[in-house]
Steps between C-alpha positions, in 0.01 A plus 500: 500500500796508261831596655639836393806471277828625648626686191795643692613151593469380141687804374782435749506142375523627142782747566700255714469236232632736234789601730597138575469407133731783394759449774466123464656519156823595677451311829283194414483381864259784569230311311468282810298790647263519201236228563446556873362849438234355270414220740441754778280717283308198364399409855393861569348602169425179313683321223321669206617851593850377573530311170368806317778702667758239398381513139528879503855470638588243232371726220703794629812285537447376145485858377811608694727193503355300213253210459757236595539627858120542531436140390763366741355687797141402429580137425699452820295702744145491360426130567708517820284780644179330389582165666619678813169684530302183439693297762467780759134575432407133527699459824731229368776376727839670504674194356246464218525872418880496479491180292242633256653846459851358461377264231327784312811721523720216372255419219481866394879522465508179296223631274708812433806290417308291248318800356834673431651180356734442795545126553778261602636483145533877478654532847750221431587610150859600417373842384343574841804369689735712289282807558498448877874433528580795267294733713683413822838475325460854373428617856817320619695651210391849601614418854856454366546121500779356286434287193588180686270592788223590251520152344475332838220737599306420182531126565385545860205713390389222262527237774302710745233576240455131417481418870244775547284354222501161668358636824279764333169314566566490877601867492165585339318293763686678781428839341131413476473386862696799633288745296181334625613504863618863492181614323281310748677623813529861375130512403399339830701739715381801299134401530545433872635856545182621330275302732430207263609146583568218259666165552869544431831313534699494820774757539848383411604405853210253522521366145549124486489260205312176563747229594332266253610717204863490618490123555330438164768708326780305675333169410465600138861606482603167654298307241658690211845454648446121532361484146834632368492570128164333443320832447780648289557873459141592583539321834813696579332829421196405712732409787684831474176695509362299792823552691478873431143507635609300808788738565256791470257348753782423748643851457161665562446271800839603638434869441167463678669347803759778508227764463303338779791522747607846385146624566488311831825664617382843381752555221449834325321471163799646316732243653257218409483613137879536493560147628241351262661695214843356590350149508365559149830636368764273657507136388655372824219657699246352259626149580491577875141625470396188303648280773293690759191447280574128476549471879171684555321221317635260766521706818223758434680793665187719501263229624264562206265214412 
C-alpha cells in the first residue's frame, strides 16, 4: 500500500526554504540550515517529492530574486541532497557519507565558479585586486581614516586578499566538510526526534579524527619541507593548504576535548557555546585549543578508540 503524502510537511519545507533563501541574501550563514530540511523529508516522503519541492522553490526564487540566485541554490544543494539521500537510503557508513557529500558540495561550488568564468586568472587579476581593495578602502574612508592610514590599509587589504587566495582551496574543503557534518547531524537528530533512526556522526564531544590522517599530513608536510624549492610555487601553495587543513583538524579535535569535559562537568549549554565562541574568535585561544588537539592524538584524553 502506497504511503500517504504528508502535504503539510512538504508545504512547511517549501515555506521554510523560501524564508531561508530570502533572509540568506542578507545573512548567508543561514543557508547551512537549508539542506538538512530536505534530507529529513527525503527519508520521510521519498526523494522524488522532495526534489519536486526543491524545483518549485527554485522557480519561485528565480521569479523573486532572479535566475542567478535560483541557479546557484539548485547547483549547490540539488546534487548535495540527492547524494545524501542515496548514501542514507543505502546504509553507507558515516565516513563514506561525509566523504561523498563533501566531495559533491566542493564539486558543485567549483562548477559554479567555472560556469560564471571565475578562475585563478580572474581572481588574481589586477582589476579584481583593485576592486577588492577599493571596496574595503572606501569603508575605511567612511570610518574617518587619514590618507596615510588609507594607503597602509589598502596595501594590507591587498596582502590579505592574496594570502586568502592561496589558502582558498583548503577553505572550500573545510566549508564542504563542515556543511556535510552539520547537515548529517541535524538531519539525524531531527529524524530521531520523529521516531526514525539513521546512522549519523558522533556528537561533537565524541568526534575524533583518525590518527592516521594526522600522521599522514605531518609526514607529507615533512617531505615537502625537506624537498625545499624542488616543487616551486605550487609546492608552497600545497603546503599552505595542507597546513591549514591540519590546523583545522587539530582545532576541531581540541574543541571536541573541551566540549567533552564541559559536558562531563555539567557546564550550562550557554556557557559551553560562549567558551567555544571565544575559542573561535581569539587567536591565542585557537593556538591553545590546537595544542590540546595535538596532545589528544598522543594521550587520548577521552579514551576513544
